[in-house]
C-alpha positions as CSV (number, residue, x, y, z in Angstrom):
1,M,12.8,59.2,5.3
2,I,11.7,58.1,9.2
3,S,8.4,58.2,8.1
4,K,8.8,55.6,4.8
5,T,11.2,53.8,7.8
6,V,8.4,53.5,10.5
7,K,5.7,52.1,7.4
8,Q,8.0,49.0,6.7
9,V,8.8,48.6,10.1
10,Q,5.0,48.5,10.6
11,T,4.4,46.2,7.5
12,R,6.5,44.1,8.6
13,S,5.2,43.9,12.6
14,S,1.8,43.5,10.8
15,E,3.1,40.7,8.4
16,A,5.1,38.5,11.5
17,G,2.2,38.7,13.4
18,S,0.0,37.8,10.3
19,E,2.0,34.6,9.9
20,A,2.4,34.4,14.0
21,A,-1.6,33.8,14.0
22,R,-1.7,31.8,11.0
23,K,-2.8,28.1,12.1
24,R,-0.7,25.3,11.2
25,I,-1.6,21.6,10.2
26,V,0.8,19.0,10.6
27,I,-0.4,16.0,8.0
28,V,1.2,12.8,9.1
29,G,1.8,10.6,5.7
30,G,1.2,11.0,2.2
31,G,-1.1,8.0,1.2
32,F,-4.5,8.4,0.3
33,G,-5.5,9.8,3.3
34,G,-2.6,12.7,3.9
35,I,-3.2,13.8,0.4
36,A,-7.5,14.2,0.6
37,A,-7.1,16.0,4.0
38,A,-4.1,18.1,2.0
39,R,-6.4,18.8,-1.0
40,A,-9.1,19.6,0.8
41,L,-7.7,22.6,2.4
42,K,-6.9,24.1,-0.4
43,H,-8.1,27.3,0.1
44,C,-7.8,27.4,4.0
45,D,-5.7,30.2,5.4
46,A,-3.7,28.3,7.5
47,E,0.1,26.7,7.0
48,I,-0.4,22.6,6.3
49,I,3.2,20.6,6.5
50,L,3.2,17.2,5.5
51,I,5.1,14.5,6.3
52,D,6.5,11.3,4.8
53,R,9.6,9.0,4.7
54,R,9.1,8.9,1.4
55,N,8.9,11.7,-1.5
56,H,6.1,9.8,-3.7
57,H,2.6,8.6,-3.1
58,I,1.6,5.1,-4.5
59,F,-1.0,3.7,-6.0
60,Q,-1.5,0.8,-3.8
61,P,-3.6,-1.4,-5.5
62,L,-2.2,-1.9,-8.0
63,L,1.3,-2.5,-5.9
64,Y,1.4,-6.2,-7.2
65,Q,1.8,-5.7,-10.5
66,V,5.0,-4.1,-10.3
67,A,6.1,-7.0,-8.1
68,T,5.0,-9.3,-11.5
69,A,6.8,-7.5,-13.6
70,V,3.4,-5.9,-15.4
71,L,4.5,-2.3,-14.5
72,S,7.1,0.2,-13.2
73,P,7.5,1.9,-10.1
74,S,7.2,5.2,-11.7
75,E,4.1,3.9,-13.3
76,I,1.7,3.9,-10.5
77,S,3.4,6.5,-8.3
78,A,3.6,9.6,-8.0
79,P,6.0,13.0,-6.2
80,I,4.3,14.0,-3.3
81,R,6.3,17.2,-3.6
82,Q,3.8,18.3,-6.6
83,L,1.5,19.6,-4.1
84,S,3.8,22.7,-3.2
85,L,3.4,23.3,-7.0
86,L,-0.8,23.2,-7.3
87,Q,-1.4,24.6,-3.5
88,E,0.3,27.4,-1.8
89,N,0.0,26.5,1.2
90,V,1.6,23.2,1.4
91,N,5.0,22.9,2.7
92,V,5.7,19.2,2.2
93,I,9.1,17.5,4.3
94,L,10.9,14.3,3.7
95,G,11.1,12.8,6.9
96,E,10.1,10.5,9.3
97,V,7.3,11.2,12.3
98,T,9.7,9.8,15.7
99,A,7.6,11.2,18.3
100,V,4.1,13.1,19.2
101,D,3.5,15.3,22.4
102,K,-0.6,15.8,22.4
103,D,0.5,18.3,25.6
104,L,3.0,20.4,23.6
105,R,1.8,20.0,20.5
106,S,4.5,19.2,18.3
107,V,6.0,16.4,16.5
108,T,9.6,15.1,16.2
109,V,10.8,14.6,12.9
110,L,14.3,12.7,11.7
111,S,15.2,13.9,8.4
112,P,17.9,13.0,6.2
113,G,20.9,15.5,6.7
114,T,19.3,17.2,9.4
115,G,18.3,15.1,12.1
116,E,15.7,15.3,14.4
117,S,13.5,18.5,15.0
118,Q,10.5,19.6,16.8
119,I,7.7,20.8,14.8
120,R,4.7,22.1,16.7
121,F,0.7,22.3,15.0
122,D,-2.7,23.6,16.1
123,Y,-4.4,20.7,14.2
124,L,-2.0,17.1,13.5
125,I,-3.9,14.6,10.8
126,I,-2.1,11.2,11.7
127,A,-2.5,9.3,8.1
128,S,0.8,7.3,8.6
129,G,-0.8,3.9,6.9
130,T,0.4,0.2,7.9
131,E,3.0,-2.3,8.1
132,P,3.1,-6.0,7.5
133,S,2.1,-7.6,10.9
134,Y,3.7,-11.1,10.9
135,F,1.7,-12.0,14.3
136,G,4.5,-12.0,16.7
137,H,6.7,-13.8,14.9
138,N,8.8,-10.7,13.3
139,E,11.5,-13.3,12.3
140,F,9.4,-14.3,9.3
141,A,10.0,-10.7,7.6
142,E,14.0,-12.0,6.6
143,Y,12.8,-14.6,4.6
144,A,9.0,-13.0,3.4
145,P,8.5,-9.8,2.7
146,G,5.0,-8.1,2.9
147,L,4.1,-6.1,-0.2
148,K,3.0,-2.3,1.0
149,N,5.6,0.2,-0.8
150,L,7.7,0.1,-3.7
151,R,10.7,-1.4,-1.9
152,D,8.8,-4.5,-1.5
153,A,7.6,-4.7,-4.8
154,E,11.1,-4.5,-7.0
155,A,12.1,-7.2,-4.1
156,I,9.6,-9.4,-5.0
157,R,10.1,-9.0,-8.8
158,T,13.5,-10.1,-7.9
159,K,12.8,-12.9,-6.3
160,I,10.7,-14.2,-8.6
161,L,12.8,-13.8,-11.9
162,T,15.4,-14.5,-10.2
163,A,14.7,-17.9,-9.2
164,Y,13.1,-18.8,-13.0
165,E,16.9,-18.1,-13.6
166,L,18.4,-20.1,-11.0
167,A,16.1,-23.1,-12.0
168,E,17.3,-22.7,-15.3
169,T,21.1,-22.9,-14.2
170,T,21.4,-26.1,-11.8
171,A,21.0,-29.5,-12.6
172,D,19.8,-30.5,-9.0
173,E,16.0,-31.2,-9.5
174,I,15.2,-31.0,-5.8
175,E,16.9,-26.9,-6.1
176,R,15.4,-26.7,-9.6
177,S,12.1,-27.5,-8.2
178,R,12.6,-25.3,-5.0
179,Q,13.7,-22.3,-6.7
180,M,9.9,-23.2,-9.2
181,T,7.6,-22.8,-6.0
182,F,6.2,-20.1,-4.6
183,V,4.7,-19.6,-1.6
184,L,2.4,-17.0,-1.1
185,V,1.0,-16.6,2.6
186,G,-2.6,-14.7,3.1
187,G,-5.9,-15.0,0.8
188,G,-7.0,-11.5,1.2
189,P,-7.4,-9.4,-1.8
190,T,-3.7,-9.1,-2.3
191,G,-2.7,-12.1,-2.1
192,V,-5.3,-13.3,-4.4
193,E,-4.5,-10.9,-7.2
194,L,-0.6,-11.3,-6.7
195,A,-0.9,-15.2,-6.9
196,A,-3.0,-15.0,-10.5
197,S,-0.5,-12.6,-11.7
198,M,2.0,-14.6,-11.2
199,A,0.1,-18.1,-12.4
200,Q,0.2,-15.5,-15.7
201,L,3.5,-14.4,-15.8
202,A,5.1,-18.4,-15.7
203,R,2.1,-19.4,-18.0
204,I,2.2,-17.0,-20.7
205,T,5.0,-14.4,-20.7
206,L,7.7,-16.5,-19.9
207,R,6.8,-19.1,-22.3
208,R,9.5,-21.0,-24.5
209,Q,12.1,-18.4,-23.3
210,F,14.1,-21.1,-21.2
211,R,15.6,-23.9,-22.4
212,R,16.0,-25.9,-19.6
213,I,12.8,-25.4,-17.5
214,D,9.1,-25.2,-18.3
215,P,7.8,-22.3,-16.0
216,A,4.1,-23.6,-17.0
217,T,5.2,-26.0,-14.2
218,S,5.4,-23.5,-11.3
219,A,4.0,-24.4,-8.1
220,I,1.9,-21.6,-6.5
221,I,0.8,-22.4,-3.4
222,L,-1.6,-19.8,-1.8
223,I,-1.9,-20.2,2.0
224,E,-5.0,-19.2,4.2
225,G,-5.4,-19.5,7.8
226,G,-9.2,-19.6,7.3
227,G,-11.6,-21.4,6.0
228,R,-12.1,-19.6,2.9
229,I,-10.0,-17.5,0.6
230,L,-11.4,-13.5,0.4
231,P,-12.9,-13.4,3.7
232,T,-14.3,-9.9,3.4
233,F,-15.9,-11.1,0.5
234,D,-19.8,-12.9,-0.6
235,E,-18.9,-16.4,-0.2
236,R,-19.9,-17.3,-3.3
237,L,-17.5,-14.6,-4.8
238,A,-14.7,-15.8,-3.0
239,V,-15.9,-19.6,-4.5
240,A,-15.5,-18.2,-8.0
241,A,-12.3,-17.1,-7.2
242,A,-11.2,-20.0,-5.6
243,T,-12.4,-21.9,-9.0
244,R,-10.7,-19.4,-11.3
245,L,-7.3,-19.8,-9.3
246,E,-7.9,-23.2,-9.7
247,R,-8.0,-23.3,-13.5
248,L,-4.8,-20.9,-13.9
249,G,-3.0,-23.5,-11.8
250,V,-2.6,-21.8,-8.2
251,R,-3.1,-24.6,-5.2
252,I,-5.1,-23.4,-2.3
253,L,-4.5,-24.4,1.1
254,T,-7.1,-23.3,3.6
255,G,-7.2,-23.6,7.3
256,A,-3.2,-23.7,7.4
257,K,-1.4,-22.2,10.1
258,V,2.2,-21.2,8.9
259,E,4.6,-22.3,11.6
260,K,7.9,-21.4,10.6
261,V,9.4,-19.9,7.9
262,D,12.8,-19.8,6.9
263,E,15.5,-20.3,3.9
264,S,14.4,-23.5,3.1
265,G,11.0,-22.1,3.0
266,V,7.2,-22.9,5.0
267,I,6.9,-25.0,7.5
268,A,2.2,-25.2,7.9
269,D,0.2,-27.7,9.9
270,G,3.8,-29.5,10.3
271,K,5.0,-30.0,6.7
272,R,7.2,-28.5,5.0
273,I,6.9,-26.5,1.5
274,P,10.4,-26.6,0.2
275,S,10.2,-23.1,-1.7
276,A,12.8,-20.0,-2.4
277,T,10.0,-17.5,-2.9
278,V,7.7,-16.3,0.1
279,V,5.6,-13.4,-0.2
280,W,3.6,-12.6,3.4
281,T,0.5,-10.9,2.4
282,A,-1.8,-12.4,5.7
283,G,-2.2,-9.3,7.8
284,V,-1.5,-6.2,8.7
285,A,-0.3,-3.5,11.8
286,P,-1.1,0.4,12.2
287,S,2.3,2.4,12.3
288,P,3.6,2.7,16.0
289,I,3.4,6.1,16.5
290,L,-0.2,6.0,17.0
291,K,0.8,4.3,20.4
292,Q,2.0,7.7,21.7
293,L,-1.3,9.2,21.3
294,G,-2.7,7.5,24.8
295,A,-6.0,6.3,22.9
296,K,-8.3,3.5,22.8
297,T,-7.3,1.5,20.6
298,D,-9.3,-1.9,18.6
299,R,-7.8,-5.4,19.1
300,G,-5.7,-4.6,15.4
301,G,-3.9,-1.3,17.3
302,R,-6.4,1.1,15.3
303,I,-7.2,4.5,17.3
304,L,-11.2,3.6,18.0
305,A,-11.8,7.2,16.4
306,G,-14.7,10.2,17.0
307,P,-17.5,11.0,15.0
308,H,-15.2,13.7,12.9
309,M,-12.0,11.1,13.0
310,N,-10.8,12.5,16.1
311,V,-8.9,11.2,18.3
312,D,-10.6,12.4,21.8
313,E,-13.2,14.7,22.3
314,A,-10.8,17.8,23.2
315,C,-8.2,17.8,20.9
316,E,-7.6,18.9,17.6
317,V,-5.6,15.4,16.9
318,F,-7.1,13.2,14.0
319,V,-6.4,9.9,12.5
320,V,-7.8,8.5,9.5
321,G,-7.3,5.5,7.0
322,D,-5.3,2.4,8.3
323,A,-4.8,4.4,11.2
324,A,-8.5,4.6,12.4
325,A,-11.2,2.2,13.7
326,V,-14.5,3.6,12.6
327,V,-18.8,2.2,12.3
328,T,-20.7,4.2,10.3
329,D,-24.6,2.8,10.1
330,N,-23.5,-0.6,12.7
331,R,-20.6,-1.3,10.1
332,P,-16.8,-1.2,10.8
333,V,-15.4,0.6,7.8
334,P,-13.2,-1.2,5.8
335,G,-9.3,-0.2,5.5
336,V,-9.3,0.9,1.6
337,A,-8.7,3.4,-0.3
338,P,-11.7,5.3,-0.9
339,A,-12.3,5.2,3.2
340,A,-8.9,6.7,3.7
341,I,-9.6,9.4,0.6
342,Q,-13.3,10.3,2.3
343,Q,-11.6,10.5,5.7
344,G,-8.8,13.1,4.5
345,R,-11.5,14.9,2.9
346,H,-13.9,14.9,6.1
347,V,-11.3,16.0,8.5
348,G,-10.1,18.7,6.1
349,R,-13.1,20.1,5.6
350,L,-14.1,19.9,9.3
351,I,-10.5,22.2,10.0
352,A,-11.3,24.7,7.3
353,R,-15.0,25.4,8.9
354,Q,-13.5,25.9,11.9
355,L,-10.8,28.2,11.2
356,A,-13.3,30.3,9.2
357,G,-15.6,30.3,12.3
358,Q,-18.5,27.9,10.7
359,G,-20.0,24.9,12.6
360,P,-18.6,21.7,11.9
361,P,-20.4,19.0,9.4
362,P,-22.1,15.9,10.1
363,P,-20.6,13.0,11.6
364,F,-18.1,11.1,9.2
365,R,-20.5,8.5,7.3
366,Y,-18.8,5.8,4.9
367,H,-20.4,6.0,1.7
368,D,-19.6,2.1,0.4
369,R,-19.4,1.9,-2.9
370,G,-18.2,-1.7,-3.1
371,N,-15.0,-3.6,-3.2
372,M,-13.6,-5.4,-6.0
373,A,-10.4,-7.9,-6.5
374,V,-9.0,-8.9,-10.0
375,V,-7.9,-12.6,-10.6
376,G,-5.3,-12.5,-13.3
377,R,-7.2,-11.4,-16.6
378,N,-10.3,-11.0,-18.1
379,F,-12.0,-11.9,-14.3
380,A,-12.6,-9.7,-11.4
381,L,-15.3,-9.1,-8.8
382,L,-17.3,-6.7,-7.6
383,E,-19.5,-6.9,-4.2
384,T,-21.6,-4.0,-3.1
385,R,-24.5,-3.8,-1.2
386,H,-26.9,-4.9,-4.1
387,I,-25.0,-6.1,-6.4
388,R,-22.5,-9.7,-6.3
389,T,-21.1,-9.9,-9.9
390,S,-17.8,-11.5,-11.2
391,G,-16.1,-12.1,-14.9
392,F,-15.3,-10.3,-17.3
393,I,-18.0,-7.9,-17.9
394,T,-16.4,-7.1,-13.6
395,W,-13.1,-6.9,-15.0
396,L,-13.6,-4.1,-17.3
397,I,-15.0,-2.1,-14.7
398,W,-12.1,-2.7,-12.5
399,A,-10.0,-1.6,-15.5
400,F,-12.0,1.2,-16.1
401,V,-12.0,2.4,-12.1
402,H,-8.7,1.6,-11.5
403,I,-7.1,3.8,-14.3
404,L,-9.5,6.8,-13.1
405,S,-8.0,6.3,-10.0
406,L,-4.4,6.7,-10.8
407,P,-2.5,10.2,-9.3
408,Q,-1.6,11.7,-12.5
409,L,-3.2,12.0,-16.0
410,Q,0.5,10.3,-17.4
411,N,0.3,7.6,-14.9
412,R,-3.1,6.9,-16.4
413,V,-1.8,6.9,-19.9
414,R,1.4,5.1,-19.2
415,V,-0.3,2.1,-17.5
416,M,-3.2,1.8,-20.1
417,T,-0.7,1.2,-22.7
418,Q,1.1,-0.8,-21.1
419,W,-1.9,-3.1,-20.3
420,F,-2.7,-3.0,-23.7
421,W,0.8,-4.4,-24.5
422,S,0.7,-7.4,-22.2
423,Y,-3.1,-8.1,-22.9
424,Y,-2.1,-8.3,-27.0
425,T,1.4,-9.8,-26.4
426,G,1.4,-12.1,-23.0
427,Q,4.9,-9.9,-22.2
428,R,6.0,-7.6,-19.5
429,S,8.4,-4.5,-19.6
430,S,9.5,-4.7,-16.5
431,R,11.2,-7.7,-16.1
432,L,14.5,-6.1,-14.8
433,I,16.6,-8.1,-12.2
434,P,19.3,-5.4,-10.5
435,E,22.9,-6.4,-10.9
436,F,24.7,-8.8,-8.1
437,P,26.4,-6.5,-5.3
438,N,29.9,-6.0,-6.3
439,R,29.0,-8.3,-9.4
440,E,29.3,-11.3,-7.3
441,V,28.4,-14.5,-8.8
442,V,25.5,-16.6,-7.5
443,L,26.6,-20.2,-6.6
444,V,24.0,-22.6,-7.3
445,P,24.5,-26.4,-6.0
446,N,25.5,-28.3,-9.2
447,V,25.2,-25.8,-11.8
448,A,25.5,-27.6,-14.8
449,S,26.6,-26.3,-18.3
450,P,24.7,-25.7,-21.7
451,Q,25.1,-29.3,-23.5
């Protein structure tokens, strides 16, 4: 009996010692980079803790389709927690990292219901993504939401659909014009894709569904501070996109600086544009948590990462995705999903090799498979080092690539079904507006009764 008890104590002691010796890898962010890093550590004998303030991973390239009622939020997102089912070494925590201490090797996590707690780490991977940048005018955020998460997309969808409903009920022509004027600030891929989708919503989906207004007469204005839209694309492709947008009825203003955004609209280059719906797609900034690392950053606030995405030579802290500024082959790595995935995978494999006692892999090198953007139905752009093309075939390639890139099989099936339905009927299945709080009536100047 005594011998059996001693063996049990020895077993428990051995298990505790093994658990204590097991390395802990903390991943901040469940986006493309964080998920890729976790998956690369699947066969690693380590404890992986993935922390995100949301319980879901978002396929951000299709967020604009949620904002324009093509897709519903569940069709482009997936629960992060299912990683725990697929990987026994992963533990998912719903919370927000508020502080990082490199010296003590710990992060402070604020979780709903439990408050703040400290989590130690042996390795830290920061894949915290970005937030909208208003270039020093944060007061614009109240009237011009960005498009970075599902809440943003749903808020924009509500603003767009509500604007048409209010335009239908008012007899004030000035107010009706303001409700039917939509301003997008920023002519990058997000702004272009959103503008095209909004134009087709107005001219195809909502056609003949109102009695007092014609949605096709909506004014959709895309404002770009630079000399042309899509500045990261080849100029010929940018011109093709601008031509396509103009055919859809989108008005493009280039070289225009937005000076003010308020409840009445936008002031750009001294001229006011009355609008009830303004969307900010002009720029992004990295997570504020990066400042606590005390590392060198670029002008945009991203950390200048080392050859293995490391923060500095002597620590086990890494940054991936939009948190990192990296140059490979004498070219800056773009802040796109494929880059984040490749960086996360590289860091995960690097740590796995270290824990296995193996040497490091070659320095990170980005394999650029090209940039894509879609400009409404039947038209997309593709640019690689050797190929620059646009049109219908490119649109089919864009659709195929995005379907395959969705996080789950059910996402792929549902998105493909919705796309077929929308393509052949022109209708969009997610045109829902939440009820007004406390069933309050929204007052519109000079509301007219149906005649």
